[in-house]
GUVEX-607244 format. One record per residue: chain; z, x, y of N, C-alpha, C, O in turn. Coordinates in Angstrom, 2 decimals. Atoms other than C-alpha are relative to their C-alpha. Layout:
GUVEX-607244
R   mol      n_up    n_east   n_north     ca_up   ca_east   ca_north      c_up    c_east   c_north      o_up    o_east   o_north
R     A         Z         X         Y         Z         X          Y         Z         X         Y         Z         X         Y
...
END
This chain:
GUVEX-607244
R   mol      n_up    n_east   n_north     ca_up   ca_east   ca_north      c_up    c_east   c_north      o_up    o_east   o_north
R     A     -0.97     -0.98      0.14     98.47     83.18      67.47     -0.39      1.16      0.46      0.25      1.91      1.19
R     A      0.57     -1.49     -0.30     96.03     86.04      67.64     -0.69     -0.01      1.59     -1.01      1.08      2.08
R     A      0.24      0.01     -1.58     94.96     85.16      71.34      1.33      0.52      0.84      1.27      1.38      1.72
R     A     -1.33     -0.42     -0.80     98.71     85.52      72.59     -0.08      1.35     -0.47     -0.34      2.03      0.53
R     A     -0.28     -1.28      0.19     99.00     88.91      70.89     -1.05      1.01      0.76     -0.81      2.05      1.39
R     A      0.81     -0.84     -0.94     96.05     90.17      72.36     -0.01      0.01      1.43     -0.68      0.84      2.05
R     A     -0.56      0.19     -1.21     97.29     89.14      75.53      0.93      1.04      0.47      0.81      1.76      1.46
R     A     -1.49     -0.43     -0.28    100.74     90.57      75.34     -0.44      1.77      0.01     -0.05      2.47      0.94
R     A      0.36     -1.47      0.11     99.33     94.25      74.42     -0.47      0.50      1.33      0.26      1.34      1.86
R     A      0.32     -0.28     -1.13     97.29     94.60      77.61      1.39     -0.05      1.14      1.82      0.84      1.88
R     A     -0.93      0.16     -0.96     99.95     93.39      79.57      1.39      0.54     -0.18      2.21      0.53      0.73
R     A     -1.09     -1.13     -0.06    102.66     95.51      78.33     -0.42      1.21      0.35      0.47      1.80      0.97
R     A      0.42     -0.81     -0.38    100.66     98.28      78.90     -0.11      0.30      1.72      0.30      1.33      2.26
R     A     -0.06      0.05     -1.27     99.95     97.37      82.60      1.30      0.06      0.51      1.60      0.88      1.38
R     A     -1.63     -0.29     -0.52    103.75     96.83      83.11      0.28      1.18     -0.30      0.78      1.64      0.73
R     A     -0.14     -1.31     -0.07    104.17    100.32      81.90     -0.56      0.72      0.70      0.14      1.70      0.93
R     A      0.32     -0.83     -0.78    102.01    101.93      84.05      0.43     -0.70      1.52      0.47      0.11      2.45
R     A     -0.41      0.37     -1.09    103.13     99.58      86.95      1.54      0.78      0.11      1.91      1.23      1.19
R     A     -1.52     -0.54     -0.13    106.80    100.97      86.30     -0.31      1.48      0.15      0.52      2.11      0.81
R     A     -0.07     -1.49     -0.10    105.48    104.62      86.03     -0.48      0.18      1.44      0.04      1.18      1.94
R     A      0.35     -0.32     -1.22    103.86    104.49      89.47      0.99     -0.62      0.98      1.13     -0.06      2.06
R     A     -0.82      0.44     -1.10    106.36    102.34      91.29      1.41      0.72     -0.30      1.81      1.49      0.58
R     A     -1.30     -0.96      0.14    109.74    103.88      89.88     -0.13      1.37      0.20      0.57      1.80      1.13
R     A     -0.34     -1.65      0.01    109.31    107.66      89.52     -0.63      0.33      1.55     -1.59     -0.27      2.03
R     A     -0.08     -0.31     -1.58    109.30    109.07      93.12     -1.42      1.11     -0.14     -1.81      1.62     -1.19
R     A      1.06     -0.69     -0.25    106.33    111.03      94.35      0.10      1.56     -0.09      1.12      1.99      0.44
R     A      0.01     -1.29     -0.47    105.62    114.82      94.20      0.80      0.49      0.85      1.71      1.20      0.43
R     A     -0.47     -0.10     -1.04    106.77    115.18      97.36      0.47     -1.17      0.91     -0.28     -2.14      0.94
R     A      0.11      0.96     -0.98    108.18    112.99      99.95      0.10      0.33      1.39      0.74      1.35      1.64
R     A      0.60     -0.18     -1.13    107.22    112.92     103.38      1.54      0.21      1.09      2.31     -0.73      1.25
R     A     -1.10     -0.38     -0.88    110.04    114.62     105.88     -0.09     -0.57      1.38     -1.04     -0.39      2.14
R     A     -0.05      0.44     -1.26    111.01    112.95     108.77      0.60      1.02      1.22      1.69      1.58      1.08
R     A     -0.40     -0.89     -1.08    111.23    115.01     112.21      1.37     -0.86      0.42      1.65     -2.03      0.13
R     A     -1.05      0.62     -0.72    114.41    114.51     114.13     -0.27     -0.30      1.40      0.28     -1.28      1.89
R     A      0.23      0.13     -1.21    113.04    114.90     117.52     -1.46      0.12      0.44     -1.76      1.23      0.01
R     A      1.48     -0.28     -0.56    109.23    114.91     119.01     -0.02     -0.40      1.71      0.03     -1.56      2.14
R     A     -0.04      0.42     -1.18    109.13    115.45     122.83     -1.40      0.53      0.39     -2.04      1.36     -0.26
R     A      1.42     -0.37     -0.63    105.95    115.81     124.88      0.10      0.43      1.35      0.91     -0.07      2.13
R     A      0.13     -0.45     -1.46    105.02    117.70     128.02     -1.31     -0.13      0.53     -2.14      0.49     -0.14
R     A     -0.77      0.06     -1.02    103.96    116.84     130.66      0.93     -1.36     -0.12      0.54     -2.27     -0.85
R     A     -0.36      1.18      0.04    106.43    114.19     131.20     -0.47     -1.15      0.24     -0.18     -2.14     -0.43
R     A      1.11      1.08     -0.50    103.99    111.98     133.02     -0.90      0.46     -0.41     -0.88      1.69     -0.48
R     A      1.51     -0.78      0.49    100.59    112.63     131.73     -1.10     -0.85      0.90     -1.18     -2.07      1.04
R     A      1.27      0.65     -1.24     97.53    112.01     134.34     -1.10     -0.38     -0.88     -1.79      0.55     -1.30
R     A      1.45     -0.13      0.59     94.66    110.47     132.47     -1.63      0.22      0.85     -2.74      0.37      0.32
R     A      0.98     -0.24     -0.72     92.40    110.89     135.40     -0.32      1.59      0.03     -1.44      2.07      0.23
R     A      0.09     -1.67     -0.19     93.10    114.82     135.39      0.96      0.36     -1.01      2.11      0.68     -0.72
R     A     -1.08     -0.29      1.13     94.66    115.43     131.99      0.48      1.75      0.03     -0.44      2.54      0.23
R     A     -0.32     -1.50      0.56     96.44    119.07     131.33      0.34     -0.17     -1.52      0.40     -1.19     -2.22
R     A     -0.27     -0.20      1.59     97.26    120.47     127.92      1.28     -0.78     -0.35      2.18     -0.89      0.49
R     A     -0.99      0.91      0.31     99.62    118.34     126.24      0.87      0.76     -0.99      0.32      0.97     -2.08
R     A     -0.89     -1.01      0.87    102.74    120.62     124.52      1.07     -1.01     -0.64      1.96     -1.67     -0.12
R     A     -1.26      0.84      1.08    104.71    118.88     121.71      0.87      1.06     -0.38      0.44      2.19     -0.57
R     A     -1.05     -0.38      0.47    108.05    119.95     120.73      0.41     -0.67     -1.11      0.71     -1.84     -0.90
R     A     -0.36      0.71      1.29    108.95    119.04     116.98      1.17      0.83     -0.32      1.08      2.06     -0.34
R     A     -1.09     -0.50      0.98    112.53    119.62     115.39      0.15     -0.58     -1.14      0.16     -1.79     -1.36
R     A      0.34      0.83      1.43    112.45    119.12     112.05      1.36      0.87     -1.03      1.59      2.08     -0.94
R     A     -1.09     -0.58      0.64    115.47    119.84     109.67      0.05     -0.05     -1.45     -0.61     -1.04     -1.76
R     A     -0.20      0.49      0.93    116.20    119.91     106.17      1.22     -1.34     -0.40      2.38     -1.05     -0.11
R     A     -1.03      0.88      0.24    118.27    116.74     105.10      0.79      0.40     -0.87      1.74     -0.37     -0.91
R     A     -1.03     -0.57      0.64    120.23    118.91     102.53      0.71      1.06      0.28      1.88      1.19     -0.07
R     A     -1.07     -0.82     -0.55    121.22    121.79     104.13      0.09      0.38      1.00      0.72      1.41      1.25
R     A      0.14      0.18     -1.37    120.37    121.02     107.72     -0.09      1.24      0.62      0.60      1.59      1.58
R     A      0.77     -1.02     -0.55    118.48    124.06     108.25     -1.11     -0.39      0.74     -1.55     -1.51      0.49
R     A      1.04      0.38     -0.58    115.72    124.03     110.52     -1.09      0.76     -0.76     -1.02      1.90     -1.23
R     A      1.06     -0.39      0.73    112.38    124.19     108.98     -1.19      0.39      1.02     -2.33      0.59      0.60
R     A      1.21      0.04     -1.22    110.28    124.63     112.41     -0.78      1.41     -0.52     -2.01      1.35     -0.54
R     A      0.79     -1.02      0.37    109.29    128.21     111.14     -0.67     -0.30     -1.28     -1.03      0.78     -1.76
R     A      0.58      0.06      1.39    107.71    126.88     107.71     -1.39     -0.95      0.33     -2.29     -1.12     -0.48
R     A      0.88      0.86     -0.24    105.48    124.53     109.57     -1.45      0.79     -0.21     -1.67      1.95      0.16
R     A      1.42     -0.86      0.06    101.69    125.34     108.66     -0.72     -0.35      1.22     -0.88     -1.57      1.22
R     A      0.44      0.43     -1.20    100.04    125.10     112.09     -1.52     -0.73     -0.22     -1.89     -1.64      0.51
R     A      1.24      0.38      0.58     96.50    124.50     110.24     -0.07     -1.40     -0.51     -1.05     -2.05     -0.88
R     A     -0.17      1.57      0.91     97.74    121.26     108.88      0.29     -1.07      1.18      0.02     -2.25      0.97
R     A     -0.27      0.66     -0.98     98.88    119.96     112.39     -0.68     -0.94      0.69     -1.45     -0.47      1.52
R     A      0.72      0.80     -0.65     97.52    116.58     113.64      0.76     -0.61      1.12      1.98     -0.60      1.00
R     A     -0.11      1.35     -0.72     97.88    114.11     116.54     -0.73     -0.99     -0.07     -1.92     -1.14      0.21
R     A      0.72      1.56      0.28     97.39    110.72     115.68     -0.70      0.02     -1.05     -1.22     -1.05     -1.40
R     A      0.77      0.04      1.54     95.74    111.75     112.41     -1.15      0.90     -0.01     -1.68      1.14     -1.10
R     A      1.50     -0.22     -0.31     92.60    113.45     113.87     -0.04      1.13      1.16     -1.10      1.73      1.29
R     A      0.39     -0.96     -1.05     93.46    115.92     117.10      0.77      1.33     -0.39      1.97      1.36     -0.64
R     A     -0.43     -0.95      0.84     93.89    119.20     115.86      0.68      0.92      1.37      0.31      0.91      2.55
R     A     -0.17     -0.97     -1.18     95.82    121.83     117.80     -0.54      1.38      0.42     -1.00      2.17     -0.41
R     A      0.80     -0.98     -0.45     94.55    124.49     120.16      0.42      1.32     -0.80      1.56      1.79     -0.86
R     A     -0.36     -1.16      0.70     94.09    127.49     118.03      0.82      1.06      0.65      0.68      1.39      1.83
R     A     -1.08     -0.71     -0.79     96.96    129.83     118.55      1.07      0.08      0.81      1.93      0.94      1.01
R     A     -1.17      0.64     -0.76     98.88    127.78     120.71      1.51     -0.34     -0.57      2.50     -0.59      0.11
R     A     -1.58      0.51      0.25    101.90    126.99     118.62      1.05      1.33     -0.19      0.69      2.49      0.01
R     A     -0.97     -1.20     -0.18    104.90    129.23     118.30      1.41     -0.64     -0.54      1.48     -1.86     -0.47
R     A     -1.29      0.28      0.32    108.40    128.80     117.07      0.96      0.52      0.59      1.18      1.72      0.52
R     A     -1.12     -0.68     -0.87    111.30    129.05     119.32      1.19      0.23     -1.10      1.19     -0.37     -2.17
R     A     -1.33     -0.42      0.93    114.84    130.64     117.68      1.07     -0.98      0.69      1.73     -1.76      0.01
R     A     -1.27      1.15     -0.38    117.29    128.57     119.83     -0.47     -0.76      1.08     -0.92     -0.22      2.09
R     A     -0.26      0.44      1.11    117.16    125.83     119.62     -1.17      0.13     -0.77     -2.21      0.36     -0.15
R     A      1.05     -0.29      0.99    114.88    126.15     116.61     -1.14     -1.20      0.20     -0.85     -2.24     -0.40
R     A      1.22      1.02      0.28    111.39    123.90     117.20     -1.03      0.88     -0.28     -1.08      2.11     -0.32
R     A      1.52     -0.55      0.09    107.77    124.21     116.59     -0.74     -0.59      1.18     -0.82     -1.81      1.28
R     A      0.77      0.44     -1.04    105.68    124.01     119.73     -1.30      0.01     -0.23     -1.70      0.93     -0.93
R     A      1.26     -0.33      0.17    102.16    123.39     119.82     -0.58     -0.77      1.17      0.09     -1.63      1.74
R     A      0.51      0.50     -0.78     99.34    122.53     122.28     -1.27     -0.72     -0.56     -1.96     -0.39     -1.52
R     A      0.98      0.94      0.37     96.94    119.69     122.27     -1.04      0.23      1.23     -0.74      0.72      2.32
R     A      1.06     -0.01     -1.38     93.57    119.46     124.47      0.36     -1.32      0.63      0.59     -2.35      0.01
R     A     -0.37      1.13     -0.77     94.32    117.19     127.29     -0.94     -1.02      0.49     -0.60     -2.02      1.10
R     A      1.31      0.93     -0.17     90.86    115.58     127.63      0.04     -0.85     -1.27      0.16     -2.07     -1.10
R     A      0.04      0.66      1.06     90.79    114.59     123.95      1.30     -0.88     -0.06      1.23     -2.02     -0.50
R     A     -1.14      0.95     -0.08     94.29    113.25     124.38     -0.25     -1.02      0.67     -0.25     -2.03     -0.04
R     A      0.27      0.72     -0.93     93.52    111.30     127.21     -0.83     -1.11     -0.43     -0.54     -2.31     -0.34
R     A      1.10      0.95      1.04     90.46    109.80     125.23      0.71     -0.56     -0.60      0.78     -1.74     -0.26
R     A     -0.51      0.76      1.06     92.66    108.91     122.32      1.29     -1.23      0.78      1.71     -2.27      0.28
R     A     -1.13      0.99     -0.50     95.34    107.15     124.60     -1.02     -0.98      0.98     -0.61     -2.13      1.14
R     A      0.64      1.49     -0.49     92.53    105.00     126.65     -0.27     -0.66     -1.05      0.01     -1.85     -0.94
R     A      0.42      0.87      0.86     91.20    103.92     123.32      1.03     -0.89     -0.60      0.69     -2.01     -1.00
R     A     -1.00      0.70      0.18     94.80    102.86     122.41      0.18     -0.99      0.96      0.36     -2.11      0.48
R     A      0.03      0.79     -0.79     94.96    101.18     125.69     -0.49     -1.08     -0.30      0.15     -2.07     -0.67
R     A      0.92      0.90      0.14     91.84     99.32     125.43     -0.02     -0.67     -1.58     -0.49     -1.79     -1.79
R     A     -0.15      0.80      1.43     92.41     98.52     121.62      1.10     -0.98      0.01      0.85     -2.13     -0.36
R     A     -1.57      0.63      0.18     96.14     97.20     121.81     -0.18     -0.66      1.42      0.87     -1.22      1.71
R     A      0.30      0.86     -1.49     94.98     95.58     125.41      1.94      0.62      0.73      2.77     -0.23      1.05
R     A     -1.35     -0.50     -0.82     98.45     97.54     127.01     -0.20      0.01      1.31     -1.30      0.34      1.75
R     A     -0.19      0.12     -1.29     99.45     97.08     130.41      1.22      0.02      0.54      2.14     -0.09     -0.28
R     A     -1.03      0.07     -0.76    102.07     97.17     133.06      0.30     -1.05      0.97     -0.62     -1.59      1.58
R     A     -0.38      1.13     -1.06    103.66     94.73     135.24     -0.63      0.67      1.58     -1.28      0.00      2.38
R     A      0.46     -0.68     -1.45    102.84     97.18     138.41     -0.58      1.21     -0.44     -0.25      1.87     -1.43
R     A      0.50     -1.29      0.32    100.51    100.02     138.82      0.68      1.00      0.20      0.12      2.02     -0.20
R     A     -0.81     -1.21     -0.31    103.36    102.44     139.98      1.09      0.18     -1.28      2.01      1.00     -1.27
R     A     -1.24     -0.12      1.12    105.40    101.76     136.46     -0.75      0.65     -1.09     -1.65      0.05     -1.67
R     A      0.60     -0.49      1.24    104.40    104.15     133.83      0.08     -0.92     -1.25      1.02     -1.63     -1.60
R     A      0.02      0.50      1.50    103.15    102.92     130.45      0.49      0.94     -0.81      0.18      2.12     -0.62
R     A     -0.60     -0.69      0.91    105.17    104.12     127.59     -1.05      0.03     -1.11     -1.37     -1.09     -1.51
R     A      0.64     -0.12      1.26    102.93    105.24     124.68      0.24      0.69     -1.23      0.13      1.91     -1.15
R     A     -0.50     -0.62      1.02    103.99    106.06     121.27     -1.29      0.83     -0.76     -2.44      0.40     -0.80
R     A      0.92     -1.06      0.53    102.20    109.12     119.45      0.43      0.51     -1.43      1.62      0.71     -1.66
R     A     -0.50     -0.60      1.42    102.34    110.39     115.81     -0.48      1.43     -0.25     -1.66      1.76     -0.16
R     A      0.50     -1.50      0.30    102.24    114.04     114.96      0.54      0.07     -1.62      1.55     -0.51     -2.01
R     A     -0.30     -0.20      1.26    102.17    115.14     111.23     -0.71      1.19     -0.30     -1.57      1.70      0.41
R     A      0.54     -1.21      0.52    101.41    118.01     109.13      0.64      0.09     -1.14      1.05     -0.90     -1.74
R     A     -0.30     -0.38      1.36    102.52    119.91     106.16      0.80      1.59      0.30      0.61      2.38      1.22
R     A     -0.68     -1.23     -0.11    104.91    122.79     105.43     -0.81      0.97     -0.65     -1.76      0.54     -1.30
R     A      0.76     -1.17      0.58    103.53    126.17     104.26      0.24     -0.53     -2.13     -0.62     -0.35     -3.00
R     A     -0.16      0.36      1.20    105.02    124.80     100.78     -0.62     -1.70     -0.54     -0.19     -2.37     -1.48
R     A      0.61      1.35      0.28    102.70    121.41     100.87      0.65     -1.15      0.30      0.09     -2.24      0.17
R     A     -0.83      1.26     -0.44    105.43    119.12     102.04     -0.13     -0.73      1.14      0.24     -0.40      2.27
R     A      0.38      0.58     -1.53    104.26    116.57     104.29      1.00     -0.42      0.94      2.01     -0.77      0.34
R     A     -0.83      0.34     -1.00    106.20    115.70     107.57     -0.50     -0.78      0.90     -1.68     -0.60      1.17
R     A      0.69      0.44     -1.13    105.62    113.58     110.20      1.14     -0.84      1.03      2.00     -1.57      0.53
R     A     -0.76      0.73     -0.41    107.39    112.23     113.33     -0.99     -0.77      1.37     -2.21     -0.73      1.56
R     A      0.59      0.93     -1.25    106.86    109.89     116.70      0.72      0.41      1.13      1.92      0.67      1.00
R     A     -0.50     -0.32     -1.33    107.44    110.73     120.43     -0.39     -0.86      0.87     -1.00     -1.68      0.17
R     A      0.46      0.76     -1.06    106.55    108.79     123.31     -0.34      1.15      1.23      0.19      2.24      1.44
R     A      0.28     -1.02     -0.71    104.62    110.11     126.12     -0.36     -1.33      1.46     -0.75     -2.50      1.35
R     A      0.20      1.36     -1.28    104.37    108.17     130.04     -1.53      0.04      0.24     -2.27      0.99     -0.05
R     A      1.58     -0.18     -0.69    100.95    107.37     131.46      0.21     -0.77      1.06      1.08     -1.64      0.95
R     A      0.86      0.81     -0.96     99.64    105.91     134.60     -0.93     -0.48     -0.18     -1.83      0.37     -0.19
R     A      1.33      0.87      0.27     96.98    103.44     133.96     -0.91      0.10      1.62     -0.53     -0.72      2.46
R     A      0.76      0.18     -1.09     94.63    103.93     136.91     -0.77     -1.30      0.47     -1.37     -1.98     -0.36
R     A      0.50      1.07     -0.57     93.37    101.25     139.12     -1.62     -0.39     -0.52     -2.05     -1.54     -0.62
R     A      1.19      0.19      0.36     89.86    101.80     137.97     -0.31      0.50     -1.61     -0.20      1.71     -1.76
R     A      0.20     -0.65      1.18     89.03    102.27     134.14     -0.89      0.99     -0.54     -1.81      0.92      0.27
R     A      1.09     -0.89      0.12     86.76    104.91     132.76     -0.79     -0.75     -0.46     -0.52     -1.84     -0.96
R     A      1.41      0.97      0.61     83.36    103.73     131.83      0.02     -0.24     -1.56      0.63      0.61     -2.21
R     A      0.14     -0.05      1.60     82.73    102.66     128.08     -0.69      1.12     -0.77     -1.67      1.78     -0.42
R     A      0.90     -1.14      0.80     81.77    104.98     125.52     -1.00     -0.17     -0.11     -1.35     -1.31      0.20
R     A      1.39      0.24     -0.14     78.20    105.59     125.02     -0.36     -0.87     -1.59      0.41     -0.85     -2.54
R     A      0.22      0.49      1.28     76.46    103.59     122.16     -0.29      0.65     -1.00     -0.45      0.09     -2.08
END
């Protein structure tokens, strides 16, 4: 009898803790971006240009643009590539946040994705579509994220492996 009571109390406390963390919503939910577009339309892995990302984000309740509320210091491409300092801007119509990323860093990241996932195309003249994630926070610390695609041609010869 004592054994079952001594087990019931910790189990009840555990159930209460699980209920608090699972049922109650977090302090802030991640906002989903409506549209993410990449420039250039086709990215050259051998001679990469700066990558420009266009983000359209709206409040789901009021349907107002949140592009001017994005904190550029928190914006990362694929979780680790920061924007080029001072390259971000917000356009008025249509309201969107744009940011530039270093082309060589983006190319290295895409090469790593290609190698890690074994991505190929049926023919060398067919571009490979690679999905990239951009994320950040608004000035009020609300997180947001979105995904977009960029097209790349895989050159005939792969780059040398990274140094050990």
